[in-house]
Structure formats: structure tokens, C-alpha cells
N, C-alpha and C positions, 0 to 999 in steps of 0.2 A: 392487829390480828383479827381476822374474821373467821367465823365458824357457823356452819349450819347443821341441822339435825342429820341430813343425809350427805354431808360432805366433810372433808378434812379441814384442818386449819390452814389459812393462807397468811403467810408472813412476807413483808416487803421491807427491803433495806438497801444498804449501801456497803461499799467496801472501805473499811477503816473509818477513822473519825478525825485524823489529823491531816489537814490539807490546807495550805496557806490561803488559796483563793476562797475557801469557805468562810474565812474570818472577815470581820468588819461589816457584816450585814448580808453577805451572799447566802449564808446558812446560819452561822452563829451570830447572835446579836453583837452589835458594836461593843468593843472593849470587854467581851466575855472572857473570863480567865481560861487560859489554856489547860490548866489543871482540872477544869470542870467540863471539858468538851465532851467526854464520853457520857457524863451525866446528862448533858443537854441532848446530845444526838440520840441517845437511847430512849428518849421520851418523845422524839419526833417520828421515829420509825419503829418497827417491831422486831427487827433483827439486824445484825451487822456481821459482815464477813471479816474476820480478823486475818489480815494479810501479813502482818509483821512476823508471824510464826513461820512463814515460808522462808524468810531470810535469816533468822537467828533463833536460837533456842531460848525460850522464856523460862522464868522461874515460877515455882508454885505460888509464891507471894504475889506475883503479877496477875496470875489468873484469879487468885482470891480477891484482889483489889478490883478487877473488872467485874467479878460477880457482885461485889458489894456496892458498886456505883450505879448499878442498873436496876430497873423495876423488877418486881417479883416475877412477872410473866414474860420477861424478855428472854430472847434466845440468841446465842452466838453460833455462827458456823466458824470453823477453824481450818485455815489452809495448812496442810501438812508441810513440814520442812522439805525444802527442795532436795536434800540429800536422800530422801526416801524414794523419789521418783526420777531424778535426773541421773540415771545409771544405765549402763549397757544391758546388764542382766537383772531384771526386776525381781526374779525369784530369789535373788541373794540379798534382798533388802531388809531381812528380819532385824538385824542389829540396829539399823537406823530407824526402822518403824518403832521398835520397842523404846528406843531412846526418846523419840518424839512423843509417843503416847504417855510415857512416864515422866514427862517434863513438868506435869502439873495440870493437865487438862481436866482431871476429875475435880479440881478445886472450883470449877464452874458449876458443879453439881447439876441440878435440873435445867440449868441454862445452857448446857452443852448441847448444841444442835448437831447438824451434819459435819463430818470431817471431809474436807475437799482435797482430793488427791489430784493435783494438776500435773499433766505430762507435757513435755516440750513439743512444739509443733513439728519437730523433726522425728519424734518417736513414732515408729511404725508398729502396726498390729502384728504381734506374734502370739498366736492363740495359746500355745503351751506355756510360754514364759509369762504371759499375762495372767493365766489361770494360776500359775505358781505364786504370783504376787497376791492375787485375791485370796488364796489359801492362808496367807500370812496375816490378813486383817481380822482381828478378833471381834467377836460379837458383843462383848461387854468390857468395861474398864472400871474396876473398883465398884462393881454393882450397877453401873450406868450402862444402859443399852446403847450401843453405838450405831450410828447411821453413816454409811460411806457413800460419797459421791465421786464419780470418776469424770474428770475433765480431760478428754482426749482431743487433740487438735490436729491430727493428721488424717487425711481423707481415707487412708487404708482401714480405719476403724468403722467406717460407714457400711458395714456388712452384717447380714443376719447372724453370723457366728459370734460377733462381738455382743450383739444385743442378747442373744441366748446365754452367753457366758455371764453377762452382768445380771441377768434375771436369775440364773442358777445360784449365784452367790448373794442375791438380795441387795445388790449395789445399784445406785441410781446413776444413769448416764446424764451428765450435765447437758442441758439444752443451751446452746450458745446462739444468741442473736448477734452474729458477727459477720463482717464482710468476707472473710476468707475461711474461718474454721467450719468444719462440717456441722450441719444442723441435724440433730437426732432427737426427736421428741418421743422416743420410746419410753414408756413407763415400765421400769424394770424393778422397782422397789416400792415400799410403802410410802414413798414421798417423791416429789419432783423438785429438782434443783435447776432453776433457770437463771442464766446470767445474760442480761440485756446490755449490750455493749455498743449501741449505736445512738446514744444521745447526741443531739446536735447543739452546738453553741448558740446558734441563731434562734433556737426555740427556748422560750423561758422555762418550760417544764421538760426540756430535753427531748421528749417525744411529743408529737402534736396531740391535741385533744382526741382526735379520731383514733390515733394509735394507742393512747392510754386506754380508751374504751375497749379497743380490740384486745389488749393484753389483760384487762380486767375480765373480759368474757372468757379468755383462754384459761386464766387462773381458776376461775369458777368451774370450768369444764374439767380441768385436771383434778380439782378438789372433789368433784363428783364421780371421779373414776372414768371420765370420758377422754377421748382423744380429740383435741381441737382440730378442726378441719384446716387444711392448707399447710400444716407443718409436716415436714418430711420425717420419715422413720427409717431405721435400718433393718428392722425385723418385725416380728409379730408376737412379741412377748405378752404374756397374760397380764391383765391389770386388776388391781384390787377394787372393791366396790367404792371405796373412797380413799383419797390420797392427801396427805399433807403437802403443802406447796410452799417453797421458798423462792422468792423472786428478788434478785439483786440487780441494781443498776451499777454497772462496773465499767471502768475505762470509758471509751468514747470521749465526749466533752465532760470530763469529770466534774467540772464546776457546776454542771446542771444536774448531777445525779441525785442530790438530796431533794431538789424540787420535783424531779421525776418520781421518786419514791413516794413523796407526800401526795402527789397528784393521783398516783395509782391507789394509794390507801383511801383517799377521799372517794374515788370512783367505786371502789369495792364496798365502801360503807353505805352506798346509796341503796 
């Protein structure tokens, strides 16, 4: 994590912590116990996006265990269960949203970072229905302030109306560095959520040194409340003076993602 007087916090991480190619020296030390992989990973990066919650409902004891195994200043982002977003009518999602939020997220306490609401690439923008969904997202959970990030992956969302809607409800639009998903670098909340998904297997750090430097500069600009040059936006939503930033190396050449995250953290520390 990096932080300046005139900027928000910048956290960099990966998706999950259980991936076979990371074992045996690629990321985890050789013969490192599988039961201690989260303990190790959370001390190499400053945030981790939990993806298992997307596929199945976790128990409070599991969230409590994750809290206890990580450093005091560590933060998780949590991907919402797929049943909350993979539906025809989003405005009808309240039961599944409530079930997900009450599954034990608050056991992460101050380590609960943004909640990622990921929508299918086939889901098109319907302003009325999407606003109905946003009305269902609570501001707090058991006294913890919630931060909501919206990962939309259909080109119909790349319009000013969507950016304005996200800003109205204080939700962040996920910036996706992806080959086909729409790129929207609009800052619509008090934090930025970036998912960098183009790590290359042939590059030891996933992204080249020049690219890492560029993403470090962009992260710093976001943290200072600025809009990085060269990144497309959907609208002209207002920006806060300083912004917390979450950058995740996700997908792509997944075996390279930990090295990419560590390289970016090293660059940010300079």
C-alpha cells in the first residue's frame, strides 16, 4: 500500500491465492504448505480479490479465518455471488443480494474492501432496471461502510447515462484492461477499481517494465484525483480530490500475475 498527503491509498493484488502453477517456486516457495498459502500471499501483495464467493456461498467461519490469517492492514475485495447478477431482471435481485451480504462478509471487519458486482458479457444496459439494482445495494453492513464496484462487460454500457448513474449512486465502474471488454476509466466513486487482464506468459513480470511504469503513473494520477491521459471514458462524472485505488492483475497469463503485482508495488514504492 502506498499513500501520500495529497492522495488516496493505492493497493495492488491478484485474484485468489490457490492456483497450482503458482506452487513450487513460481510464486510460493517450494514445498510451501497449501494451508498457509493465504498467509504467504497476503504478505507479498496488499490486496486480494476473492473469487470463490462468486461460485458458492461461504460461511462466517471462513471469512473469520481469512481475516485472522492476513496482516492487520490487509484488505480483501469480494466478488458477489453470481446469482445476484446473472439474472434477466436485476431489480428483482434483493433476496440473493441479502443472502450474499449476510453470508459472513462482516467477519472480515476493517479488511472488507470493495464488493465486486460482475455482470455477464451478454448483459446489456437497461437504465431503469440497472438503477433498480443499484437502489438495492446498501451503504453499510453491520456498521461497516460498503464500497460497490460494477464490472459491466457489454459495449452498451459505454455511454454517458451509465457513468452518470454510477456516479449518482456512488458506485465505481471497473476499469478493464481487456482485449474485448469496454474500457471506461470514469471515476464515479471515492475509489477506483482496475482489473488488468493482459499479462503475457512470455514476460516474466506479465507486463513489460515500460508498461508497469505506465500503470504506476496512472495509479498515482487516480489517487490524486486526476484522469490519466489516454484512457477512454463514457461520461464526464465529477471526481473527488483524492481517490483510493485498487489494482488487480486478473486472468491473462495467470501464472505471471503475482510477479506483475509485485513489480507494480515495487515501482510505486520508488
